C-alpha positions as CSV (number, residue, x, y, z in Angstrom):
1,M,0.0,0.0,-0.1
2,P,1.4,3.2,-0.6
3,R,2.0,5.7,2.1
4,F,1.2,9.4,2.4
5,P,3.3,11.8,0.0
6,A,6.1,13.3,1.6
7,T,5.6,16.7,2.8
8,L,8.4,19.0,1.7
9,F,9.1,22.6,0.9
10,G,8.8,24.8,-2.4
11,P,6.5,24.4,-5.3
12,Q,5.1,21.5,-6.9
13,P,7.5,19.3,-8.4
14,Q,8.0,18.7,-12.1
15,T,5.2,16.1,-13.4
16,I,7.2,14.8,-16.5
17,I,7.9,11.6,-14.7
18,A,4.2,10.9,-14.7
19,G,4.3,9.8,-18.2
20,V,7.9,8.3,-18.0
21,F,6.9,5.0,-16.6
22,A,3.5,4.4,-18.4
23,L,4.9,1.9,-20.8
24,A,4.6,-1.4,-19.1
25,I,7.3,-3.7,-21.0
26,V,7.6,-6.7,-19.5
27,M,10.9,-8.8,-19.9
28,P,10.1,-12.6,-20.0
29,G,12.4,-14.8,-18.3
30,M,13.7,-12.2,-15.8
31,I,11.1,-12.8,-12.8
32,N,12.5,-13.9,-9.5
33,P,9.7,-14.8,-7.1
34,G,12.3,-15.0,-4.6
35,G,13.2,-11.0,-4.9
36,Q,16.6,-12.3,-5.0
37,P,19.1,-10.4,-7.1
38,V,19.8,-12.2,-10.2
39,G,21.6,-11.6,-13.5
40,H,21.2,-12.5,-16.9
41,A,23.8,-12.9,-19.7
42,S,21.5,-13.4,-22.4
43,G,18.7,-11.8,-24.5
44,S,15.4,-11.0,-22.9
45,R,13.0,-10.8,-26.0
46,A,13.5,-14.4,-27.6
47,S,14.6,-17.9,-26.0
48,G,18.4,-18.0,-27.5
49,S,18.5,-14.8,-28.6
50,K,22.3,-13.3,-28.6
51,T,20.8,-9.9,-28.7
52,V,20.6,-8.0,-25.0
53,W,18.4,-5.6,-24.3
54,A,18.1,-3.2,-21.3
55,V,15.3,-0.9,-20.1
56,T,16.2,2.9,-19.6
57,V,14.4,5.4,-17.7
58,S,12.0,6.1,-20.3
59,G,10.7,2.5,-20.5
60,R,12.2,1.9,-23.8
61,E,13.8,-1.3,-24.6
62,V,17.2,-0.5,-26.3
63,R,20.0,-3.0,-27.7
64,V,22.9,-3.2,-25.5
65,P,26.2,-4.2,-27.6
66,K,28.9,-6.1,-25.7
67,P,30.8,-3.5,-23.7
68,R,34.0,-2.2,-25.2
69,F,36.0,-0.9,-22.4
70,I,38.1,2.2,-22.6
71,P,41.3,2.0,-20.0
72,T,40.8,4.6,-17.4
73,P,44.0,5.0,-14.8
74,V,44.1,2.7,-11.7
75,R,46.0,4.9,-8.9
76,P,44.6,3.0,-5.7
77,E,44.7,5.3,-2.3
78,K,45.1,4.1,1.2
79,L,41.4,3.0,2.2
80,T,40.4,3.3,5.8
81,H,37.0,3.7,6.1
82,P,34.4,1.8,4.0
83,R,31.9,1.5,6.5
84,S,31.8,5.4,7.0
85,D,31.5,6.2,3.2
86,Y,27.7,6.5,2.7
87,M,25.8,9.1,0.8
88,G,24.7,11.6,3.3
89,A,28.1,11.5,5.3
90,V,30.1,12.2,2.0
91,N,27.7,15.3,1.0
92,A,28.0,16.6,4.8
93,A,31.4,16.7,4.3
94,H,32.2,17.7,1.1
95,A,29.2,19.6,-0.7
96,P,29.4,23.5,-1.3
97,W,25.9,23.7,0.2
98,R,26.7,21.9,3.5
99,R,26.9,24.8,5.8
100,S,23.4,26.4,4.8
101,A,21.2,22.9,4.5
102,K,20.9,22.7,8.4
103,A,18.9,26.1,8.2
104,R,17.0,25.0,5.3
105,R,15.9,21.3,6.8
106,A,12.8,23.0,8.5
107,P,10.4,23.7,5.5
108,L,9.7,27.3,4.7
109,A,6.6,26.8,2.7
110,A,5.7,23.4,3.3
111,A,3.2,22.0,0.3
112,S,2.2,18.3,0.4
113,V,3.8,17.3,-2.9
114,P,2.8,13.7,-4.6
115,Q,6.6,12.2,-4.1
116,L,6.6,8.9,-1.9
117,P,9.0,8.9,0.8
118,G,12.0,6.6,1.0
119,I,15.4,6.0,2.8
120,D,19.0,5.1,1.7
121,I,20.9,3.3,4.4
122,S,24.4,1.6,4.9
123,A,26.3,-0.4,7.7
124,Y,26.5,2.9,9.6
125,Q,22.6,2.2,10.9
126,G,23.2,-1.5,11.5
127,S,20.3,-3.7,11.6
128,I,16.8,-2.0,11.1
129,N,13.4,-3.2,12.7
130,W,11.6,-3.0,9.5
131,R,8.4,-3.8,11.1
132,A,8.5,-0.5,12.6
133,V,9.7,1.5,9.7
134,A,8.0,-0.3,6.8
135,P,4.6,1.6,7.4
136,S,6.5,5.4,6.9
137,I,8.2,4.5,3.6
138,D,7.7,3.0,0.1
139,F,11.2,2.4,-0.8
140,S,14.6,1.7,0.8
141,Y,18.2,1.5,-0.9
142,A,20.9,-0.2,1.1
143,K,24.4,0.1,0.3
144,A,25.5,-3.4,-0.8
145,T,29.4,-2.7,-1.9
146,E,31.9,-0.2,-2.2
147,G,34.9,-0.6,-5.2
148,T,35.9,-4.5,-5.0
149,Y,37.0,-4.4,-1.5
150,Y,34.1,-4.2,0.8
151,T,30.4,-5.4,1.2
152,N,28.0,-4.3,3.8
153,P,28.0,-6.6,6.7
154,F,24.4,-5.5,7.5
155,F,23.0,-5.9,4.0
156,T,21.0,-8.7,4.8
157,N,19.1,-7.2,7.1
158,Q,18.6,-4.1,5.1
159,Y,18.1,-5.5,1.8
160,L,15.7,-8.6,2.5
161,G,14.0,-6.9,5.5
162,P,12.2,-4.1,3.2
163,Y,11.3,-6.9,0.9
164,D,9.5,-9.1,3.7
165,A,8.0,-6.1,5.2
166,G,6.3,-5.2,1.7
167,V,8.8,-2.3,1.0
168,I,10.3,-1.9,-2.3
169,R,13.8,-2.0,-2.3
170,G,16.9,-1.6,-3.9
171,A,20.9,-1.9,-3.6
172,Y,23.6,0.7,-4.2
173,H,27.5,0.8,-5.0
174,F,29.7,3.6,-3.8
175,A,32.2,4.2,-6.5
176,I,36.3,4.4,-6.1
177,P,37.0,5.0,-9.9
178,N,40.7,5.4,-9.4
179,N,40.9,1.9,-7.5
180,S,39.8,-0.1,-10.3
181,S,38.0,-0.2,-13.7
182,G,34.2,0.7,-14.0
183,Q,33.6,-2.9,-15.4
184,A,35.2,-4.6,-12.3
185,Q,33.4,-2.5,-9.9
186,A,30.0,-3.3,-11.7
187,L,30.5,-6.9,-11.6
188,Y,31.6,-6.7,-8.2
189,F,28.5,-5.0,-7.3
190,I,26.1,-7.4,-9.1
191,R,27.8,-10.5,-7.8
192,H,27.5,-9.0,-4.0
193,G,23.7,-8.1,-4.2
194,G,23.2,-5.3,-6.7
195,G,21.3,-7.5,-9.3
196,W,18.1,-6.7,-10.5
197,S,15.1,-8.9,-10.9
198,A,11.8,-7.9,-12.6
199,D,9.3,-8.7,-9.8
200,G,8.0,-5.4,-9.0
201,R,9.6,-5.1,-5.6
202,T,13.2,-4.6,-6.6
203,L,14.6,-1.7,-8.1
204,P,17.8,-1.0,-10.5
205,G,20.9,-1.0,-8.7
206,M,22.1,2.5,-8.2
207,L,25.7,3.7,-8.8
208,D,26.6,6.3,-6.1
209,I,29.5,8.7,-7.9
210,E,30.3,11.3,-6.0
211,Y,33.1,13.5,-3.8
212,N,36.2,11.5,-3.0
213,P,36.3,10.6,0.7
214,Y,39.9,9.8,0.7
215,G,41.1,12.4,-1.5
216,S,41.0,14.5,-4.6
217,E,37.7,15.1,-5.3
218,C,37.6,13.7,-8.7
219,Y,39.8,10.8,-7.9
220,R,42.5,12.3,-10.0
221,L,40.9,11.4,-13.1
222,T,40.1,13.8,-16.0
223,Q,36.7,14.6,-17.0
224,S,37.2,12.4,-20.0
225,Q,38.4,9.8,-18.0
226,M,35.7,9.9,-15.5
227,V,33.2,9.9,-18.5
228,A,34.8,6.6,-19.7
229,W,34.9,5.1,-16.4
230,L,31.1,5.7,-16.0
231,R,30.4,4.5,-19.3
232,N,32.5,1.2,-18.4
233,F,30.3,0.8,-15.4
234,I,26.8,1.5,-16.9
235,N,27.4,-0.4,-19.9
236,E,28.5,-3.6,-17.9
237,Y,25.6,-3.3,-15.5
238,A,23.1,-3.0,-18.4
239,F,24.3,-5.8,-20.4
240,V,24.3,-8.2,-17.6
241,E,21.1,-7.0,-15.7
242,H,19.0,-5.6,-18.5
243,A,18.2,-2.3,-16.4
244,F,20.1,0.7,-16.7
245,P,21.5,1.7,-13.3
246,V,20.2,4.9,-11.4
247,I,22.9,7.6,-11.4
248,Y,23.5,9.2,-7.8
249,S,25.4,12.6,-7.6
250,T,25.3,16.1,-7.0
251,T,25.1,18.8,-9.6
252,D,28.3,20.4,-8.1
253,W,30.4,17.1,-8.3
254,W,29.1,16.0,-11.8
255,T,29.8,19.4,-13.4
256,T,33.5,19.6,-11.9
257,C,34.3,16.0,-12.4
258,T,32.6,15.0,-15.8
259,G,32.5,18.4,-17.2
260,N,28.7,18.4,-16.9
261,Y,28.2,15.6,-19.4
262,G,24.9,14.9,-20.6
263,G,25.4,11.7,-22.2
264,F,23.6,9.5,-19.8
265,A,20.4,11.0,-19.2
266,N,18.3,9.5,-22.0
267,N,18.8,6.0,-20.5
268,D,19.8,6.5,-16.6
269,P,17.2,7.5,-13.9
270,L,18.9,10.3,-11.9
271,W,18.9,10.3,-8.2
272,I,19.8,14.1,-7.1
273,A,21.4,15.2,-3.7
274,N,20.9,18.8,-2.6
275,Y,19.7,19.5,1.2
276,S,19.4,23.4,0.6
277,A,17.4,24.0,-2.7
278,S,13.7,23.1,-3.5
279,H,13.1,20.0,-5.6
280,G,16.9,19.4,-6.0
281,G,17.8,22.5,-7.6
282,P,19.7,22.8,-10.8
283,L,20.0,19.2,-12.3
284,P,23.0,18.2,-14.3
285,R,22.9,18.5,-18.4
286,G,20.9,16.4,-20.1
287,W,18.1,15.5,-17.2
288,G,14.8,17.4,-16.9
289,F,13.7,15.8,-14.1
290,Y,15.1,13.6,-11.2
291,T,13.8,10.3,-10.3
292,F,14.9,10.4,-6.7
293,W,16.0,13.3,-4.4
294,Q,17.9,13.1,-1.4
295,Y,16.7,16.1,0.4
296,S,18.5,15.7,4.0
297,D,21.0,13.5,5.9
298,V,18.8,13.6,9.0
299,G,15.2,13.1,9.9
300,S,12.9,10.9,11.6
301,L,13.7,7.6,9.6
302,P,16.8,5.7,9.4
303,G,19.6,6.8,7.2
304,D,19.1,9.6,4.6
305,Q,15.8,11.1,3.6
306,D,14.5,10.7,0.1
307,V,11.5,10.9,-2.0
308,F,10.4,9.4,-5.5
309,N,9.3,11.8,-8.1
310,G,5.8,10.1,-9.2
311,A,3.1,7.7,-7.9
312,Y,3.2,4.6,-6.3
313,S,2.2,3.1,-9.5
314,Q,5.1,4.5,-11.3
315,L,7.7,3.2,-8.5
316,Q,6.2,-0.2,-9.1
317,T,6.7,-0.2,-12.8
318,L,10.2,1.0,-12.6
319,A,10.6,-2.2,-10.3
320,K,9.1,-4.5,-12.7
321,N,10.5,-2.8,-15.6
322,G,13.8,-1.4,-14.9
């Protein structure tokens, strides 16, 4: 059952997403009744087909060729706190709007908007009592992996718990682009909980790509190298899972580290983070709307506070179709 819409500040959100997930493209053979993440290495339209298809943010099926990878520099840094690297914490430390965020968390002009409440969580939150939390949210994303060296020790509770409580769930990967290739990190993510199944209750995996918690903001990659790394991750995930991953970032980081690249907007849902501007503020180039918005790193619910920009039926469609 859908929960009450989140109450946030600012004007009515963009309504374009209302039609985005209206398509109901069912991909045979990808249903997983148990709700477990699964990967598929063959095409979805016909048995034995060698053509691979993946569903985009607009609900279109597009051909995904076997990925061709562009090498990107690997300059490993000393990794000391992967358990502390989660979406809200990194933003709180590095985002340019962090100093004003606390003042804006209390709505200045509150209005009920048709956006669905959700949370994103990590090992920082530990085990969660989903019976208590589930009535207040419609979706939850849990950190599954970081780089190719870390898995969330609380992932079973944080990923299976929402599913068992009737909450639509998803998993995310915290990227460290200079430690290994985008292809390697996509495969690590898929193999450790980040897979997608068209069961109507599992959202496509999400790539958390943002400020470097260990050093140089852009991980010592040039803008073109960063775009190549992202393409390697995205193409590998789409090729294996038949759904394009959600991209989480801030407009500031995206502009600085990719040159405000707009080439992924046609396929990948956007999860924007901004704690001080109404409805996510300015978005990266190419995206006319956000699919998810992280509007605070604190709140009455565990983890970071988020909304889905649409109706419950559209959230279900994203979970079913990718």
